[in-house]
MIMAR-212548 format. One record per atom (N, C-alpha, C, O): residue number from 0; residue in one letter; chain; atom name; y, x, z. Coordinates in pm, 1 decimal. Atoms other than C-alpha are relative to their C-alpha. Layout:
<atoms>
 pos code unit site        Y        X        Z
 NUM    A    A   CA        Y        X        Z
...
</atoms>
This chain:
<atoms>
 pos code unit site        Y        X        Z
   0    M    A    N    140.1     14.6    -35.0
   0    M    A   CA -13431.2  -2917.5  -6732.7
   0    M    A    C    -16.0     24.8    150.5
   0    M    A    O     38.5    121.5    203.7
   1    T    A    N     22.6    -17.4   -142.7
   1    T    A   CA -13543.1  -2960.8  -6372.7
   1    T    A    C   -136.1     64.7     24.2
   1    T    A    O   -229.0     49.6    -55.1
   2    V    A    N    123.5    -67.6    -38.4
   2    V    A   CA -13811.8  -2757.0  -6200.0
   2    V    A    C    -59.3    -76.4    118.1
   2    V    A    O     10.6   -101.9    216.1
   3    P    A    N     62.4     65.6   -115.9
   3    P    A   CA -14061.8  -2936.0  -5973.8
   3    P    A    C     16.5     87.9    124.6
   3    P    A    O     11.8    210.5    114.0
   4    P    A    N    -33.3    -77.1   -120.0
   4    P    A   CA -13992.9  -2831.3  -5612.5
   4    P    A    C    -99.9    109.6     36.9
   4    P    A    O    -60.0    212.9     90.7
   5    L    A    N     99.9    -99.0    -41.4
   5    L    A   CA -14319.6  -2642.6  -5561.7
   5    L    A    C    -38.7     96.7   -112.0
   5    L    A    O   -123.0    184.1    -91.6
   6    E    A    N     34.1    -87.3    112.5
   6    E    A   CA -14332.7  -2473.0  -5902.2
   6    E    A    C     24.0    148.4     30.2
   6    E    A    O    -57.5    231.4     -9.8
   7    P    A    N    -22.0   -143.0    -27.2
   7    P    A   CA -14177.4  -2145.0  -5775.4
   7    P    A    C   -108.1     63.4     88.6
   7    P    A    O   -122.2    185.7     89.7
   8    I    A    N    102.7    -55.8    -88.9
   8    I    A   CA -14463.1  -2105.3  -5525.4
   8    I    A    C   -140.9    -41.8    -42.2
   8    I    A    O   -234.8    -31.2     36.8
   9    H    A    N    130.5     47.7     48.2
   9    H    A   CA -14749.4  -2241.1  -5736.5
   9    H    A    C   -107.9    107.7     14.4
   9    H    A    O   -216.1     79.5     66.0
  10    S    A    N    101.5   -106.6     -9.5
  10    S    A   CA -14931.1  -1904.9  -5757.1
  10    S    A    C    -27.3     35.7    146.4
  10    S    A    O   -140.0     70.8    181.3
  11    D    A    N     20.5    -26.5   -142.5
  11    D    A   CA -14877.3  -1851.4  -5383.1
  11    D    A    C    -90.3   -106.6     62.0
  11    D    A    O   -177.3    -74.0    142.7
  12    L    A    N     85.6    107.5    -50.9
  12    L    A   CA -15033.9  -2191.0  -5306.5
  12    L    A    C   -144.5     18.3    -45.6
  12    L    A    O   -238.1    -11.2     28.7
  13    Q    A    N    135.6    -27.4     48.4
  13    Q    A   CA -15331.2  -2096.5  -5522.8
  13    Q    A    C    -65.5    110.4     84.2
  13    Q    A    O   -185.0    103.7    113.3
  14    Q    A    N     52.7   -107.2    -83.9
  14    Q    A   CA -15371.3  -1777.8  -5315.9
  14    Q    A    C    -39.0    -54.2    137.2
  14    Q    A    O   -141.5    -14.6    192.6
  15    V    A    N     32.1     61.3   -129.1
  15    V    A   CA -15361.9  -1983.0  -4994.6
  15    V    A    C   -130.2    -79.3    -12.7
  15    V    A    O   -213.2    -75.2     78.1
  16    E    A    N    125.0     73.7     22.5
  16    E    A   CA -15636.3  -2207.4  -5139.5
  16    E    A    C   -119.1     93.7      0.7
  16    E    A    O   -223.2     61.9     58.1
  17    R    A    N    108.9    -98.2      1.2
  17    R    A   CA -15849.6  -1898.4  -5204.4
  17    R    A    C    -27.9     51.2    141.3
  17    R    A    O   -143.6     66.3    180.5
  18    L    A    N     18.7    -45.8   -138.1
  18    L    A   CA -15790.6  -1774.8  -4849.3
  18    L    A    C    -73.2   -104.7     83.4
  18    L    A    O   -163.5    -71.1    159.9
  19    L    A    N     65.7    107.8    -74.4
  19    L    A   CA -15891.1  -2113.1  -4705.9
  19    L    A    C   -146.2    -13.8    -41.1
  19    L    A    O   -233.6    -33.9     43.1
  20    S    A    N    137.1      9.9     50.3
  20    S    A   CA -16199.9  -2125.8  -4926.0
  20    S    A    C    -86.0    113.4     56.7
  20    S    A    O   -199.7     90.7     98.1
  21    D    A    N     72.3   -114.3    -56.2
  21    D    A   CA -16304.1  -1777.2  -4811.6
  21    D    A    C    -24.3    -18.9    149.2
  21    D    A    O   -131.1     15.8    199.6
  22    F    A    N     14.0     23.8   -143.2
  22    F    A   CA -16244.1  -1874.6  -4448.7
  22    F    A    C   -113.4    -98.0     27.5
  22    F    A    O   -195.9    -75.0    115.9
  23    V    A    N    105.2    100.6    -18.6
  23    V    A   CA -16466.4  -2182.1  -4478.4
  23    V    A    C   -136.5     59.6    -33.9
  23    V    A    O   -234.0     36.3     37.6
  24    A    A    N    127.2    -59.4     41.9
  24    A    A   CA -16737.3  -1986.8  -4662.4
  24    A    A    C    -53.6     97.1    105.0
  24    A    A    O   -175.0    113.1    117.9
  25    G    A    N     43.2    -96.5    -99.5
  25    G    A   CA -16745.0  -1728.4  -4383.1
  25    G    A    C    -28.6    -60.0    137.0
  25    G    A    O    -71.4     10.7    228.3
  26    A    A    N     21.7     64.5   -129.7
  26    A    A   CA -16772.1  -1981.6  -4101.8
  26    A    A    C   -148.4    -20.8     25.3
  26    A    A    O   -226.7    -35.6    -68.6
  27    D    A    N    138.9     25.5    -37.3
  27    D    A   CA -17097.4  -2029.0  -3912.9
  27    D    A    C    -37.8   -143.9    -33.5
  27    D    A    O     48.7   -230.9    -44.2
  28    E    A    N     51.5    128.6     48.2
  28    E    A   CA -17314.5  -2325.1  -4010.8
  28    E    A    C     45.2   -122.7     80.1
  28    E    A    O     82.7   -221.6     17.1
  29    P    A    N    -40.8    124.9    -65.4
  29    P    A   CA -17229.1  -2573.9  -3735.2
  29    P    A    C    146.2    -36.1    -29.1
  29    P    A    O    183.1   -153.5    -28.4
  30    L    A    N   -142.4     23.2     20.6
  30    L    A   CA -16858.1  -2531.5  -3810.3
  30    L    A    C     37.2    -19.0   -146.8
  30    L    A    O    134.9    -87.1   -177.9
  31    R    A    N    -34.5      0.2    143.0
  31    R    A   CA -16863.1  -2491.2  -4189.6
  31    R    A    C     18.5   -139.8    -58.3
  31    R    A    O    119.3   -162.2   -125.4
  32    P    A    N    -21.3    132.5     60.4
  32    P    A   CA -16914.2  -2858.9  -4286.9
  32    P    A    C    124.2    -70.0     53.8
  32    P    A    O    191.9   -142.3    -19.4
  33    L    A    N   -119.3     61.8    -58.5
  33    L    A   CA -16640.9  -2969.4  -4047.6
  33    L    A    C    127.5     57.9    -60.2
  33    L    A    O    220.2    -15.8    -93.8
  34    L    A    N   -116.5    -64.0     61.7
  34    L    A   CA -16392.8  -2715.6  -4182.9
  34    L    A    C     13.8    -39.6   -146.0
  34    L    A    O    123.9    -64.7   -195.0
  35    D    A    N     -1.8     37.2    140.8
  35    D    A   CA -16489.9  -2797.5  -4538.0
  35    D    A    C     60.6   -138.5    -18.4
  35    D    A    O    142.4   -160.0   -107.8
  36    Q    A    N    -52.1    136.1      9.1
  36    Q    A   CA -16417.3  -3164.3  -4481.5
  36    Q    A    C    147.5     -5.5     41.2
  36    Q    A    O    227.6    -73.5    -23.0
  37    A    A    N   -137.6      3.4    -50.1
  37    A    A   CA -16097.2  -3102.9  -4285.1
  37    A    A    C     98.8     63.0    -97.7
  37    A    A    O    213.9     20.1   -106.3
  38    L    A    N    -90.3    -71.5     90.1
  38    L    A   CA -15952.7  -2867.0  -4546.1
  38    L    A    C    -12.1    -43.5   -145.9
  38    L    A    O     56.9     10.6   -232.3
  39    A    A    N     18.5     45.7    138.2
  39    A    A   CA -16069.2  -3052.3  -4858.0
  39    A    A    C    123.6    -77.4    -45.7
  39    A    A    O    172.0   -167.2     23.1
  40    G    A    N   -112.4     72.4     58.5
  40    G    A   CA -15784.8  -3165.5  -5077.8
  40    G    A    C    126.8     13.2     81.2
  40    G    A    O    145.1    108.8    156.5
  41    G    A    N   -126.5     -2.3    -72.0
  41    G    A   CA -15445.7  -3246.3  -4941.1
  41    G    A    C    111.5     60.1    -83.6
  41    G    A    O     87.7    127.4   -183.9
  42    K    A    N   -116.6    -47.1     74.0
  42    K    A   CA -15098.2  -3164.6  -5055.7
  42    K    A    C     43.7    139.4     39.8
  42    K    A    O    118.7    204.3    -33.2
  43    R    A    N    -35.7   -132.3    -51.3
  43    R    A   CA -15064.8  -2846.0  -4849.8
  43    R    A    C    151.2     11.6     21.8
  43    R    A    O    210.8    116.0     -4.6
  44    L    A    N   -143.6     -0.8    -24.3
  44    L    A   CA -14709.5  -2941.6  -4755.6
  44    L    A    C     37.9    101.3    108.3
  44    L    A    O    138.7    170.7     95.4
  45    R    A    N    -28.7    -98.3   -105.3
  45    R    A   CA -14722.7  -2733.3  -4436.0
  45    R    A    C     -2.5    141.7    -57.1
  45    R    A    O     85.9    222.7    -29.0
  46    A    A    N      9.7   -133.1     61.2
  46    A    A   CA -14835.5  -2430.1  -4633.4
  46    A    A    C    118.1     25.0    -93.5
  46    A    A    O    173.0    135.2    -95.8
  47    A    A    N   -113.1    -14.4     92.0
  47    A    A   CA -14565.8  -2490.2  -4894.2
  47    A    A    C    128.9     29.4     76.4
  47    A    A    O    209.3    112.2     33.5
  48    L    A    N   -120.6    -24.5    -79.6
  48    L    A   CA -14296.8  -2503.3  -4626.2
  48    L    A    C      2.6    142.7     54.2
  48    L    A    O    108.0    206.2     56.9
  49    V    A    N      7.3   -139.2    -47.4
  49    V    A   CA -14416.4  -2171.1  -4481.7
  49    V    A    C     34.6     95.8   -114.2
  49    V    A    O    111.5    190.1    -95.2
  50    L    A    N    -24.3    -88.1    114.2
  50    L    A   CA -14413.9  -2011.2  -4827.4
  50    L    A    C    146.1     -3.7    -43.5
  50    L    A    O    204.9    100.2    -73.5
  51    L    A    N   -141.2     11.8     38.2
  51    L    A   CA -14068.7  -2144.9  -4912.6
  51    L    A    C     90.8     67.7    102.6
  51    L    A    O    186.7    135.5     65.8
  52    A    A    N    -78.6    -66.3   -104.4
  52    A    A   CA -13929.7  -2029.2  -4577.1
  52    A    A    C    -13.9    151.7    -11.0
  52    A    A    O     82.4    225.3     10.3
  53    G    A    N     21.4   -143.4     18.7
  53    G    A   CA -14084.4  -1688.5  -4640.0
  53    G    A    C     82.8     55.9   -114.1
  53    G    A    O    135.2    166.9   -104.6
  54    Q    A    N    -83.2    -44.6    111.9
  54    Q    A   CA -13906.3  -1663.9  -4973.3
  54    Q    A    C    146.9      9.1     41.2
  54    Q    A    O    217.3    102.8      3.4
  55    L    A    N   -139.3     -2.4    -45.8
  55    L    A   CA -13575.4  -1749.3  -4809.4
  55    L    A    C     28.2    121.5     88.3
  55    L    A    O    138.6    175.9     86.2
  56    A    A    N    -16.0   -111.6    -91.9
  56    A    A   CA -13630.1  -1474.3  -4552.7
  56    A    A    C    -40.8    133.8    -62.0
  56    A    A    O    -39.1    236.3      6.1
  57    D    A    N     49.0   -120.2     68.0
  57    D    A   CA -13756.1  -1220.3  -4810.0
  57    D    A    C   -116.3     64.1     75.4
  57    D    A    O   -124.8    186.5     85.9
  58    A    A    N    115.9    -48.3    -75.7
  58    A    A   CA -14077.5  -1191.6  -4606.7
  58    A    A    C   -107.2     53.6    -95.3
  58    A    A    O   -109.1     21.8   -214.2
  59    R    A    N    111.3    -53.2     79.0
  59    R    A   CA -14384.2  -1003.1  -4725.3
  59    R    A    C    -89.4   -114.2    -46.1
  59    R    A    O   -120.2   -204.0     32.3
  60    T    A    N     78.8    108.1     57.9
  60    T    A   CA -14593.6  -1223.2  -4952.8
  60    T    A    C   -135.9    -14.2     67.1
  60    T    A    O   -177.2   -126.1     97.6
  61    A    A    N    134.2      7.8    -59.9
  61    A    A   CA -14934.6  -1135.2  -4801.9
  61    A    A    C      5.9    -61.9    139.2
  61    A    A    O    -80.5   -141.6    175.7
  62    A    A    N    -15.0     56.9   -134.0
  62    A    A   CA -14813.2  -1217.9  -4452.0
  62    A    A    C     28.5   -149.9     -8.1
  62    A    A    O    -21.2   -227.3     73.6
  63    C    A    N    -30.6    143.4     18.6
  63    C    A   CA -14675.7  -1551.0  -4575.5
  63    C    A    C   -125.6    -76.7    -40.3
  63    C    A    O   -146.7   -189.4      4.3
  64    H    A    N    125.5     65.6     39.1
  64    H    A   CA -15009.6  -1632.6  -4738.9
  64    H    A    C    -87.4    -22.0    123.1
  64    H    A    O   -143.7   -129.9    141.8
  65    D    A    N     81.2     12.1   -121.9
  65    D    A   CA -15189.0  -1563.9  -4410.4
  65    D    A    C     54.3   -108.5     92.8
  65    D    A    O    -22.1   -188.8    146.4
  66    M    A    N    -61.5     98.0    -87.7
  66    M    A   CA -14942.6  -1772.6  -4211.3
  66    M    A    C    -16.3   -140.5    -57.9
  66    M    A    O    -43.4   -234.7     16.6
  67    A    A    N     15.1    131.2     64.3
  67    A    A   CA -14958.2  -2059.7  -4463.2
  67    A    A    C   -142.5    -50.6     16.2
  67    A    A    O   -163.3   -169.5     40.1
  68    G    A    N    139.3     39.0    -22.5
  68    G    A   CA -15337.9  -2061.1  -4437.1
  68    G    A    C    -24.0    -38.3    144.4
  68    G    A    O    -97.6   -132.9    172.6
  69    A    A    N     18.7     27.8   -142.4
  69    A    A   CA -15319.6  -2055.2  -4059.8
  69    A    A    C     54.3   -136.4     37.9
  69    A    A    O     -8.6   -207.4    116.3
  70    V    A    N    -55.1    130.8    -37.5
  70    V    A   CA -15096.0  -2360.8  -4037.1
  70    V    A    C    -84.4   -114.5    -57.1
  70    V    A    O    -83.3   -225.5     -4.0
  71    E    A    N     87.5    103.6     56.0
  71    E    A   CA -15339.4  -2551.7  -4256.5
  71    E    A    C   -127.6    -17.2     82.0
  71    E    A    O   -185.6   -125.8     84.6
  72    I    A    N    120.6      7.8    -81.2
  72    I    A   CA -15631.1  -2471.5  -4027.2
  72    I    A    C     34.7    -66.4    130.1
  72    I    A    O    -52.2    -84.1    215.5
</atoms>
């Protein structure tokens, strides 16, 4: 049985989505619609690469979540 490539970090990607959602919700009004549109959907490949690299380096999970969110912004 094969495992989809992003399955090991599925819960981490969900956490990054929550962080991005919170970031957009906290943005001031002129910026919020632009961020909402820019961050809507997508494959989050950049975030996934950060999370996978973090696992390889045994990095702290919370720091990897923050970094993955940052590269998406």
